[in-house]
DRENPA-3360 file (N, C-alpha, C; in nm, 2 decimals, always signed):
BEGIN
1 = MINLKVKE = -1.21/-30.14/-2.85/-1.28/-30.20/-2.96/-1.28/-30.10/-3.08 ~ -1.27/-30.15/-3.20/-1.27/-30.06/-3.32/-1.41/-30.07/-3.38 ~ -1.47/-29.95/-3.40/-1.60/-29.94/-3.45/-1.59/-29.90/-3.60 ~ -1.64/-29.98/-3.69/-1.64/-29.94/-3.83/-1.78/-29.87/-3.86 ~ -1.77/-29.76/-3.92/-1.89/-29.68/-3.95/-1.95/-29.69/-4.09 ~ -1.94/-29.81/-4.14/-1.98/-29.84/-4.28/-2.13/-29.81/-4.30 ~ -2.21/-29.86/-4.21/-2.36/-29.84/-4.22/-2.39/-29.69/-4.21 ~ -2.33/-29.62/-4.12/-2.36/-29.48/-4.10/-2.32/-29.40/-4.23;
9 = ILAERNKS = -2.20/-29.43/-4.28/-2.15/-29.36/-4.40/-2.25/-29.39/-4.52 ~ -2.29/-29.51/-4.54/-2.38/-29.55/-4.64/-2.51/-29.47/-4.63 ~ -2.56/-29.46/-4.51/-2.69/-29.39/-4.49/-2.67/-29.24/-4.52 ~ -2.56/-29.18/-4.48/-2.53/-29.04/-4.50/-2.53/-29.01/-4.65 ~ -2.48/-29.11/-4.73/-2.46/-29.09/-4.87/-2.58/-29.15/-4.95 ~ -2.68/-29.19/-4.88/-2.80/-29.25/-4.95/-2.76/-29.37/-5.04 ~ -2.67/-29.45/-4.99/-2.62/-29.57/-5.06/-2.66/-29.69/-4.98 ~ -2.67/-29.81/-5.04/-2.70/-29.93/-4.97/-2.58/-30.03/-4.97;
17 = IYWLANET = -2.60/-30.13/-4.89/-2.50/-30.24/-4.89/-2.49/-30.31/-5.03 ~ -2.61/-30.32/-5.09/-2.61/-30.38/-5.22/-2.53/-30.29/-5.32 ~ -2.54/-30.16/-5.31/-2.46/-30.07/-5.40/-2.32/-30.09/-5.37 ~ -2.28/-30.10/-5.24/-2.14/-30.12/-5.21/-2.09/-30.25/-5.26 ~ -2.17/-30.36/-5.26/-2.13/-30.49/-5.31/-2.10/-30.48/-5.46 ~ -2.18/-30.40/-5.53/-2.17/-30.38/-5.67/-2.04/-30.30/-5.71 ~ -2.00/-30.21/-5.62/-1.89/-30.12/-5.64/-1.76/-30.19/-5.60 ~ -1.76/-30.29/-5.53/-1.64/-30.36/-5.49/-1.64/-30.50/-5.54;
25 = SLAYPTLY = -1.54/-30.57/-5.51/-1.53/-30.72/-5.54/-1.57/-30.80/-5.42 ~ -1.65/-30.74/-5.33/-1.68/-30.81/-5.21/-1.83/-30.87/-5.21 ~ -1.85/-30.98/-5.14/-1.98/-31.04/-5.14/-2.07/-30.96/-5.05 ~ -2.20/-30.96/-5.09/-2.30/-30.89/-5.01/-2.31/-30.94/-4.86 ~ -2.31/-31.08/-4.84/-2.31/-31.12/-4.70/-2.19/-31.07/-4.62 ~ -2.08/-31.06/-4.68/-1.96/-31.01/-4.61/-1.98/-30.87/-4.57 ~ -2.03/-30.79/-4.66/-2.05/-30.64/-4.63/-2.16/-30.63/-4.53 ~ -2.27/-30.71/-4.54/-2.38/-30.70/-4.45/-2.33/-30.72/-4.30;
33 = RIANKQTD = -2.24/-30.83/-4.29/-2.19/-30.86/-4.15/-2.10/-30.74/-4.10 ~ -2.02/-30.69/-4.19/-1.94/-30.57/-4.15/-2.02/-30.45/-4.11 ~ -2.12/-30.42/-4.20/-2.20/-30.30/-4.17/-2.28/-30.31/-4.05 ~ -2.32/-30.43/-4.01/-2.41/-30.46/-3.90/-2.33/-30.51/-3.77 ~ -2.20/-30.49/-3.78/-2.11/-30.52/-3.67/-2.13/-30.66/-3.62 ~ -2.13/-30.75/-3.71/-2.15/-30.90/-3.68/-2.02/-30.97/-3.71 ~ -1.91/-30.91/-3.71/-1.78/-30.97/-3.73/-1.68/-30.92/-3.63 ~ -1.58/-31.01/-3.60/-1.48/-30.97/-3.51/-1.35/-30.92/-3.57;
41 = GIKFHTLE = -1.34/-30.93/-3.71/-1.22/-30.89/-3.78/-1.25/-30.85/-3.92 ~ -1.15/-30.79/-3.98/-1.17/-30.75/-4.12/-1.03/-30.75/-4.19 ~ -1.02/-30.80/-4.31/-0.89/-30.81/-4.38/-0.86/-30.67/-4.43 ~ -0.73/-30.64/-4.44/-0.69/-30.51/-4.50/-0.74/-30.49/-4.64 ~ -0.74/-30.59/-4.72/-0.79/-30.58/-4.86/-0.94/-30.54/-4.86 ~ -1.02/-30.60/-4.77/-1.16/-30.57/-4.76/-1.18/-30.43/-4.72 ~ -1.11/-30.38/-4.62/-1.12/-30.24/-4.58/-1.08/-30.15/-4.69 ~ -0.97/-30.18/-4.76/-0.93/-30.10/-4.87/-1.03/-30.09/-4.98;
49 = EIMKALNI = -1.10/-30.20/-5.01/-1.20/-30.19/-5.12/-1.32/-30.11/-5.07 ~ -1.36/-30.12/-4.95/-1.47/-30.04/-4.90/-1.43/-29.89/-4.90 ~ -1.31/-29.86/-4.86/-1.27/-29.72/-4.85/-1.26/-29.66/-5.00 ~ -1.21/-29.74/-5.09/-1.20/-29.69/-5.23/-1.34/-29.66/-5.28 ~ -1.43/-29.75/-5.26/-1.57/-29.73/-5.31/-1.64/-29.61/-5.25 ~ -1.61/-29.58/-5.13/-1.67/-29.47/-5.06/-1.58/-29.34/-5.07 ~ -1.47/-29.35/-5.14/-1.38/-29.23/-5.16/-1.33/-29.18/-5.02 ~ -1.29/-29.27/-4.94/-1.24/-29.23/-4.81/-1.09/-29.25/-4.81;
57 = EDFNQIMD = -1.01/-29.15/-4.77/-0.87/-29.16/-4.77/-0.81/-29.16/-4.63 ~ -0.89/-29.13/-4.53/-0.84/-29.12/-4.39/-0.91/-29.23/-4.31 ~ -0.84/-29.31/-4.24/-0.90/-29.42/-4.16/-0.99/-29.36/-4.05 ~ -0.96/-29.24/-4.01/-1.05/-29.18/-3.90/-1.19/-29.15/-3.95 ~ -1.21/-29.14/-4.08/-1.34/-29.12/-4.13/-1.43/-29.25/-4.13 ~ -1.37/-29.36/-4.12/-1.45/-29.49/-4.13/-1.44/-29.57/-4.00 ~ -1.35/-29.53/-3.91/-1.35/-29.61/-3.78/-1.32/-29.52/-3.66 ~ -1.37/-29.57/-3.55/-1.35/-29.51/-3.42/-1.29/-29.61/-3.33;
65 = LIPDED = -1.21/-29.56/-3.23/-1.16/-29.65/-3.13/-1.25/-29.63/-3.00 ~ -1.32/-29.73/-2.96/-1.40/-29.72/-2.84/-1.34/-29.80/-2.73 ~ -1.31/-29.73/-2.62/-1.24/-29.79/-2.50/-1.32/-29.91/-2.45 ~ -1.25/-30.02/-2.42/-1.32/-30.14/-2.36/-1.37/-30.10/-2.22 ~ -1.48/-30.15/-2.18/-1.54/-30.13/-2.05/-1.47/-30.24/-1.96 ~ -1.41/-30.20/-1.85/-1.35/-30.30/-1.76/-1.44/-30.33/-1.65;
% end
């Protein structure tokens, strides 16, 4: 499973999901679901917009690979 660390990064930088919505072309409900891990997928464009707004250049900064439990 891939874990997106959007909520954690926002908290570290004292930013909100509302701030992120204003910095990107993305809707607040979309970002809320992503930040709260309530989605099964994400478009590359969406990930790119989030990374640009957060000044992230390396995918390893925003996501982790968590092994599936068998």
